[in-house]
C-alpha positions as CSV (number, residue, x, y, z in Angstrom):
1,M,-11.0,30.1,-9.3
2,I,-10.3,33.5,-7.4
3,K,-12.5,35.1,-5.5
4,G,-14.3,37.4,-7.4
5,Q,-13.7,35.9,-10.3
6,Y,-16.5,33.5,-12.1
7,P,-17.7,32.0,-15.2
8,E,-19.9,34.0,-17.5
9,E,-23.1,32.0,-16.6
10,I,-22.4,32.9,-12.7
11,K,-21.1,36.6,-13.3
12,G,-24.4,37.9,-13.6
13,K,-25.8,36.4,-10.6
14,H,-23.4,37.1,-8.0
15,Q,-22.0,40.9,-8.8
16,F,-18.8,41.8,-7.0
17,N,-16.6,44.8,-6.5
18,K,-14.1,45.1,-8.8
19,D,-12.5,48.3,-7.1
20,K,-11.4,45.3,-4.2
21,Q,-8.4,43.5,-4.9
22,P,-7.9,40.4,-3.7
23,D,-4.9,39.2,-1.6
24,D,-3.0,36.0,-1.3
25,D,-5.1,34.3,1.4
26,T,-8.3,34.9,-1.2
27,V,-7.4,32.3,-3.4
28,L,-10.2,29.6,-3.0
29,V,-9.3,26.9,-5.5
30,S,-7.4,26.0,-8.7
31,L,-10.0,25.2,-11.6
32,A,-8.0,21.9,-12.4
33,P,-6.1,20.2,-9.3
34,C,-6.8,16.8,-11.5
35,S,-4.8,17.9,-14.2
36,N,-2.0,19.4,-12.0
37,T,-2.7,22.8,-13.3
38,I,-1.8,25.6,-10.7
39,I,-3.2,29.2,-10.9
40,S,-1.4,31.5,-8.8
41,P,-3.1,34.3,-7.1
42,L,-3.3,37.9,-8.3
43,P,-0.6,40.0,-8.1
44,E,-0.5,42.7,-5.4
45,P,-2.0,46.4,-6.8
46,E,0.2,49.2,-7.7
47,S,-0.9,52.3,-5.4
48,N,0.0,54.3,-9.0
49,I,-2.5,52.3,-11.3
50,P,-5.7,54.1,-12.2
51,R,-8.7,52.6,-10.7
52,S,-10.0,52.1,-14.8
53,A,-6.4,49.8,-15.5
54,K,-7.3,48.0,-12.3
55,G,-10.6,47.0,-13.5
56,S,-9.5,46.0,-17.2
57,N,-7.0,43.9,-15.6
58,E,-9.3,42.0,-13.7
59,D,-11.5,41.8,-16.8
60,N,-8.5,40.3,-18.8
61,L,-7.9,37.8,-16.0
62,E,-11.3,36.5,-15.7
63,E,-11.2,35.9,-19.3
64,Q,-8.2,34.1,-19.2
65,Y,-9.5,32.0,-16.1
66,R,-13.0,31.3,-17.8
67,I,-11.0,30.1,-21.3
68,L,-9.4,27.7,-19.1
69,A,-11.9,26.3,-17.6
70,E,-13.9,26.0,-21.1
71,T,-10.8,24.0,-22.5
72,L,-9.9,21.8,-19.7
73,A,-10.0,18.0,-20.5
74,D,-11.6,17.6,-17.0
75,G,-15.0,18.6,-16.4
76,V,-15.6,21.5,-14.3
77,L,-18.5,22.8,-12.3
78,T,-20.0,25.1,-9.8
79,I,-22.3,24.3,-7.5
80,D,-24.4,27.0,-5.2
81,P,-25.1,26.5,-1.4
82,L,-28.2,24.6,-2.4
83,G,-26.5,22.2,-4.5
84,K,-27.9,23.7,-8.0
85,I,-25.5,23.6,-10.8
86,T,-24.8,27.2,-11.7
87,Y,-21.7,26.7,-14.5
88,V,-20.5,23.6,-16.4
89,N,-17.7,23.5,-19.0
90,P,-17.7,21.5,-22.6
91,S,-15.8,18.4,-20.8
92,F,-18.6,17.8,-18.2
93,E,-21.0,18.3,-20.8
94,Q,-19.3,15.5,-23.0
95,L,-19.1,13.7,-19.7
96,T,-22.5,13.2,-19.1
97,G,-24.1,13.4,-22.5
98,R,-26.2,16.3,-21.8
99,T,-26.1,19.8,-23.0
100,K,-25.1,22.8,-20.8
101,E,-29.3,24.1,-21.1
102,E,-30.4,20.6,-19.4
103,I,-27.6,21.1,-16.9
104,V,-27.5,24.3,-15.4
105,N,-30.1,24.9,-12.7
106,S,-30.6,21.3,-12.2
107,L,-29.6,19.8,-8.6
108,F,-26.1,17.6,-9.0
109,R,-27.4,14.8,-6.9
110,E,-29.9,14.2,-9.4
111,Y,-27.0,12.7,-11.6
112,L,-25.4,10.5,-9.0
113,T,-26.1,6.9,-8.5
114,D,-27.6,6.4,-5.5
115,D,-24.6,5.3,-3.1
116,S,-22.9,8.5,-3.9
117,V,-25.5,10.4,-3.3
118,Y,-24.7,10.7,0.4
119,L,-21.2,10.9,-0.1
120,F,-21.3,13.9,-1.9
121,Q,-23.8,15.6,0.5
122,Q,-21.3,14.8,3.3
123,T,-18.0,16.1,1.0
124,T,-19.9,19.3,0.4
125,I,-20.7,19.9,4.2
126,D,-17.5,19.3,5.1
127,V,-15.9,21.4,2.4
128,R,-18.3,24.5,3.8
129,T,-17.8,23.7,7.4
130,R,-13.7,23.5,7.4
131,N,-13.6,25.9,4.6
132,K,-10.6,23.8,2.7
133,I,-10.0,21.5,-0.7
134,I,-11.0,18.0,-0.4
135,K,-9.6,15.7,-3.1
136,N,-9.9,12.6,-4.6
137,V,-13.7,11.6,-3.5
138,E,-15.0,8.6,-5.8
139,L,-18.0,9.0,-6.9
140,E,-20.4,7.4,-9.7
141,I,-22.2,9.3,-12.1
142,L,-25.3,8.5,-14.5
143,N,-24.8,9.6,-18.3
144,A,-27.9,10.2,-21.0
145,K,-27.8,6.7,-21.5
146,D,-28.2,5.9,-17.7
147,T,-24.7,4.2,-17.8
148,V,-22.7,4.2,-14.9
149,V,-19.5,6.3,-15.1
150,P,-16.9,6.4,-12.2
151,I,-15.4,9.6,-11.2
152,E,-12.7,11.1,-8.9
153,V,-13.8,14.6,-7.7
154,N,-12.1,17.2,-6.2
155,F,-14.3,19.9,-4.1
156,A,-13.3,23.7,-3.2
157,P,-15.1,26.4,-1.5
158,L,-16.3,29.2,-4.0
159,K,-16.4,32.5,-1.5
160,Q,-17.3,36.1,-2.2
161,D,-16.8,38.4,0.4
162,D,-16.0,35.9,3.1
163,I,-19.4,34.5,2.3
164,F,-20.0,30.8,1.2
165,R,-21.3,31.0,-2.3
166,G,-20.8,27.7,-3.2
167,V,-18.6,24.5,-4.5
168,V,-16.2,24.5,-7.5
169,C,-15.5,20.8,-8.9
170,T,-13.4,19.6,-10.9
171,I,-14.3,16.0,-12.2
172,R,-12.3,13.3,-13.8
173,D,-13.5,10.1,-15.9
174,I,-11.9,7.4,-14.2
175,S,-13.6,4.2,-16.0
176,D,-10.0,3.2,-17.9
177,H,-8.4,3.2,-14.4
178,K,-11.3,0.9,-12.8
179,H,-11.2,-1.3,-15.7
180,I,-7.0,-1.8,-15.5
181,E,-7.8,-2.0,-11.8
182,G,-10.4,-4.7,-12.1
183,E,-8.4,-6.9,-14.6
184,L,-5.7,-6.8,-12.2
185,K,-7.4,-7.9,-9.5
186,K,-8.7,-10.8,-11.5
187,S,-5.4,-11.5,-12.7
188,E,-3.8,-11.5,-9.4
189,K,-6.9,-13.9,-8.3
190,L,-6.3,-16.5,-11.0
191,K,-2.7,-16.3,-10.2
192,T,-3.1,-17.1,-6.3
193,E,-5.7,-19.9,-7.6
194,F,-3.1,-21.4,-9.6
195,M,-0.3,-21.3,-7.1
196,N,-2.7,-22.9,-4.9
197,I,-3.7,-25.8,-6.8
198,A,-0.4,-26.6,-8.2
199,A,1.1,-26.4,-5.0
200,H,-1.5,-28.7,-3.2
201,E,-0.7,-31.1,-6.5
202,L,2.9,-30.9,-6.0
203,K,2.6,-31.7,-2.4
204,S,0.3,-35.0,-2.8
205,P,3.6,-37.2,-4.5
206,V,6.4,-35.6,-2.8
207,T,4.7,-36.7,1.0
208,P,4.8,-40.6,0.0
209,I,8.2,-40.3,-2.1
210,K,9.9,-38.8,0.9
211,G,8.2,-41.5,3.2
212,Y,9.7,-44.4,1.2
213,L,12.8,-42.8,0.6
214,D,13.1,-42.7,4.7
215,L,12.3,-46.3,4.9
216,I,15.0,-47.5,1.9
217,I,17.5,-45.0,4.3
218,H,16.6,-47.0,7.6
219,D,16.2,-50.4,6.2
220,E,19.3,-53.0,7.3
221,A,19.0,-54.8,3.8
222,T,20.0,-51.6,1.8
223,S,23.3,-51.3,0.6
224,E,25.3,-48.4,1.3
225,Q,25.3,-47.2,-2.3
226,V,21.4,-47.1,-2.6
227,K,21.4,-45.6,1.1
228,K,23.9,-42.7,-0.7
229,W,21.6,-42.6,-3.7
230,A,18.4,-42.4,-1.2
231,K,19.8,-39.9,1.2
232,I,20.3,-37.2,-2.2
233,S,16.6,-38.2,-3.2
234,L,15.1,-37.2,0.0
235,R,17.2,-34.1,0.6
236,N,15.9,-33.2,-2.4
237,A,12.6,-34.0,-1.9
238,E,12.4,-32.4,1.3
239,R,13.8,-29.1,-0.4
240,L,10.7,-29.4,-3.0
241,L,8.3,-29.6,0.1
242,L,10.1,-26.9,2.0
243,L,9.0,-24.9,-1.6
244,V,5.6,-26.4,-2.0
245,N,5.1,-24.9,1.5
246,D,6.4,-21.5,0.9
247,I,4.3,-20.9,-2.4
248,L,1.0,-22.5,-0.2
249,D,1.8,-20.1,2.3
250,V,2.2,-16.9,-0.1
251,A,-1.0,-18.0,-1.9
252,R,-3.0,-18.0,1.5
253,L,-1.2,-14.6,2.5
254,D,-2.2,-13.2,-1.0
255,S,-5.8,-14.1,-0.4
256,D,-5.6,-12.9,2.9
257,T,-7.0,-16.7,4.1
258,M,-4.3,-17.9,6.3
259,R,-5.4,-19.1,9.5
260,F,-4.0,-17.6,12.7
261,D,-4.8,-19.2,16.5
262,I,-4.2,-16.4,18.5
263,E,-3.3,-17.2,22.1
264,K,-1.0,-15.7,25.0
265,V,2.7,-17.0,24.2
266,D,5.3,-16.9,26.8
267,P,8.4,-15.6,24.7
268,M,10.8,-17.2,27.0
269,E,9.8,-20.7,26.4
270,L,9.0,-20.0,22.9
271,L,12.9,-18.8,22.1
272,T,14.0,-21.4,24.7
273,E,12.4,-24.1,22.6
274,I,13.9,-22.4,19.3
275,A,17.3,-22.4,20.7
276,E,17.4,-25.9,21.4
277,D,16.2,-26.7,18.2
278,M,18.7,-25.2,16.1
279,R,21.4,-25.8,18.5
280,P,22.7,-29.2,16.6
281,A,22.7,-27.1,13.0
282,V,24.8,-24.6,14.7
283,E,27.1,-26.9,16.1
284,D,27.6,-28.7,13.0
285,K,29.0,-25.7,11.3
286,H,31.2,-25.3,14.5
287,L,29.5,-22.1,15.3
288,E,28.9,-20.7,19.0
289,L,25.3,-20.3,20.0
290,C,24.9,-17.3,22.1
291,L,21.8,-16.6,24.2
292,D,21.0,-13.2,25.5
293,L,17.6,-13.9,27.2
294,P,15.9,-12.2,30.8
295,Q,14.7,-14.0,33.2
296,E,10.9,-12.7,32.8
297,L,9.6,-11.5,30.0
298,P,5.8,-10.1,29.6
299,P,3.8,-12.4,27.3
300,I,2.5,-11.4,24.0
301,M,-0.7,-12.3,21.7
302,G,0.1,-14.4,18.8
303,D,0.0,-17.7,17.1
304,R,2.8,-19.8,18.4
305,H,3.2,-21.7,15.0
306,R,3.6,-18.9,13.1
307,L,5.8,-17.1,15.1
308,S,8.2,-20.2,15.4
309,Q,8.4,-20.3,11.6
310,V,9.5,-16.9,11.5
311,L,12.2,-17.2,14.1
312,K,13.3,-20.4,12.8
313,N,13.3,-18.9,9.1
314,L,15.8,-16.3,10.5
315,M,17.9,-18.7,12.4
316,V,18.2,-21.2,9.4
317,N,19.0,-18.4,7.1
318,A,21.8,-17.1,9.9
319,I,23.2,-20.5,10.1
320,K,23.3,-21.1,6.3
321,F,25.2,-17.9,5.3
322,T,27.7,-18.2,8.4
323,D,31.1,-20.0,8.3
324,E,32.7,-19.0,11.5
325,G,31.9,-16.9,14.7
326,H,28.4,-16.9,16.1
327,I,24.5,-17.1,16.4
328,A,22.9,-14.8,18.7
329,I,19.4,-14.9,19.9
330,K,18.5,-11.9,22.2
331,V,15.2,-10.4,23.4
332,R,14.3,-7.1,25.9
333,E,11.8,-4.9,26.4
334,D,11.2,-1.8,24.7
335,G,8.5,0.3,26.0
336,K,5.1,-1.7,25.1
337,Y,6.9,-4.0,22.9
338,L,9.3,-6.6,22.6
339,L,12.5,-6.4,21.0
340,I,13.7,-9.7,19.5
341,E,17.0,-10.0,17.5
342,V,18.5,-12.8,15.2
343,E,22.4,-12.0,15.1
344,D,25.4,-13.5,12.9
345,T,28.6,-13.3,12.2
346,G,28.0,-14.3,8.4
347,I,28.9,-12.6,5.2
348,G,26.3,-9.7,5.5
349,I,24.1,-8.1,3.2
350,S,24.7,-5.1,1.0
351,T,22.5,-2.1,1.5
352,N,20.9,-2.0,-1.9
353,D,20.1,-5.6,-1.0
354,Q,18.1,-4.6,2.6
355,Q,16.0,-2.3,0.8
356,K,14.5,-5.8,-1.1
357,I,15.4,-8.6,0.7
358,F,11.3,-8.6,2.1
359,T,9.9,-9.0,-1.5
360,K,8.7,-11.7,-3.2
361,F,10.7,-14.0,-4.8
362,Y,14.1,-11.6,-4.1
363,Q,17.4,-13.4,-3.4
364,A,20.3,-11.0,-2.4
365,Y,22.7,-13.6,-3.3
366,T,22.4,-14.4,-6.8
367,A,26.0,-14.8,-8.3
368,D,26.6,-17.8,-10.5
369,D,28.9,-19.5,-7.8
370,R,26.5,-19.1,-5.0
371,R,26.4,-22.2,-2.9
372,H,23.0,-21.6,-0.9
373,E,19.9,-22.5,-2.4
374,G,16.7,-20.7,-1.5
375,T,13.2,-19.6,-3.0
376,G,13.1,-16.1,-2.0
377,L,9.6,-16.8,-0.2
378,G,11.0,-16.8,3.1
379,L,11.3,-13.6,4.4
380,F,8.7,-12.4,2.4
381,I,6.4,-14.8,4.4
382,C,8.3,-13.5,7.4
383,K,7.4,-9.9,7.1
384,Q,3.9,-10.7,6.2
385,I,3.7,-13.0,9.2
386,I,5.0,-10.3,11.8
387,E,2.9,-7.9,10.6
388,K,-0.5,-9.6,10.6
389,H,0.8,-9.6,14.4
390,N,1.2,-5.9,14.6
391,G,4.2,-5.8,14.5
392,K,7.3,-4.9,12.3
393,I,10.8,-6.3,11.3
394,W,13.7,-4.9,9.6
395,V,17.5,-5.9,9.5
396,K,21.0,-3.9,9.8
397,S,23.7,-5.4,8.0
398,T,27.4,-4.8,7.4
399,L,29.4,-6.6,4.2
400,R,31.6,-9.4,5.7
401,K,31.0,-8.5,9.0
402,G,27.4,-10.0,9.7
403,S,23.7,-9.2,10.0
404,T,20.9,-8.3,12.7
405,F,17.4,-9.4,11.8
406,S,15.3,-7.5,14.4
407,L,11.3,-8.2,15.3
408,E,9.3,-6.0,17.6
409,L,6.0,-7.5,18.3
410,P,3.6,-5.6,21.4
411,H,3.3,-7.3,24.5
412,L,0.7,-7.6,27.3
C-alpha cells in the first residue's frame, strides 16, 4: 500500500491530492508481506510529464494494487483509527465465512477470541506510536460457525499526508501449521516417555547382573577361565548401564525434568578431584596428565555432580582418542567467566564433524574399522548441562594433531 493509494471502499472516504507525487519515504506497507510479495515505491515523476498524465498513471497503479489485494491468497483488511474495518479482500471473507457487506464497518476485535483482543489492541497502539511494521503476530479469530481459527497477522501503519489513518493487515490461516506443530509435540512426548520407560526397564535387570558378575570375579573358588568370561560380561554390562543412563539423561533433558542441585562450587577442588579420578586411566595408556590450575579461582554456582559428569565425559573422550602425547586440564579467569579447557594430542576431529558432534546420536568416527565404541549422546548431554548453567561449550581441533574442548561458565 502506498501513500495516497487505497482500495475502492476507502477511496471515497479519504480523498487525496493526485497532484502530489509520493517519494520513496512514503511507502507504508506491502499488501502481502505474508506471501513475500514485494511492492516497490512509485517512480520519481518526470518534470516534463503533463499533470493529466501523472493523474492517469496514479489511477493505473491504484487499480493494479487493488487487483493485487483482491487476488491474494492471504486475507487483507484495513482498519481505521477506531478499530473499524474499512476494507476486506475476498480471501478474508473466505477465512471468516462472512460477506464483505457483513464485515465492513464492524469492529475487528468482534471477530477475535477474548485472549487475542488485548494483543491486537496493544499491537495496533505500537504500530501507531512507533510508525513501523510489526510482523508475525499470532491471534485467534472466530469464523461464522464460531470455530476458532489460528491466524498470523502483519500490521503496518496507513498514512495520508503524515496523518495516521489506520492500519493495514495481512492475515494468514495457520491452522495446518498449528496442527502439525501439535502432532510433533505429541510425537516428541511419546518418544520421550518410551525412552524413559525403556531405560528404566533395562536398568532394573542390568544392576543385579553387574553385581553378581563382580562377585564371581572376586570369588577365590572361581577358575581363571570363568573369571575371564565374567570380566568380559561385566565390561559389556557396564557399557549397557552407561547407555541406559545416557538415555535417561536425554529423556530428562528433553522433557525439562532433569534436577539440578545448585550450590557454590570451588572450581579448584572440583578439577583436582577429576584429575585424580582420571589419572589411572591416563597412565594406563602411558600418557602424560598436565594440569594448569591457578592457586586461586572465584567460585561458580552449579550442580557439582552434573559439572563433574561433563568434565569426566570430556576426559574419557580425550583418553579414548589419544594414543600418545598428553591430556591437559587448563583453567583461567576470563572477565565474568571461567574458561576451562580439556586438551589432548589425539586423532583430532574434522571441520565438518566439529559442527555436528554436539547433536544427539552423532558420532564423528563412523568408519567400519573404528576401535572406539560410543552412543553419540555424551557430548549432546554435556552441551545441554552447560547451557542449563548459562554457559557455553565448543571445540577446536586439527586432524592428527589433537582437540581442545572449552567450557565457559559464569563465576561469582
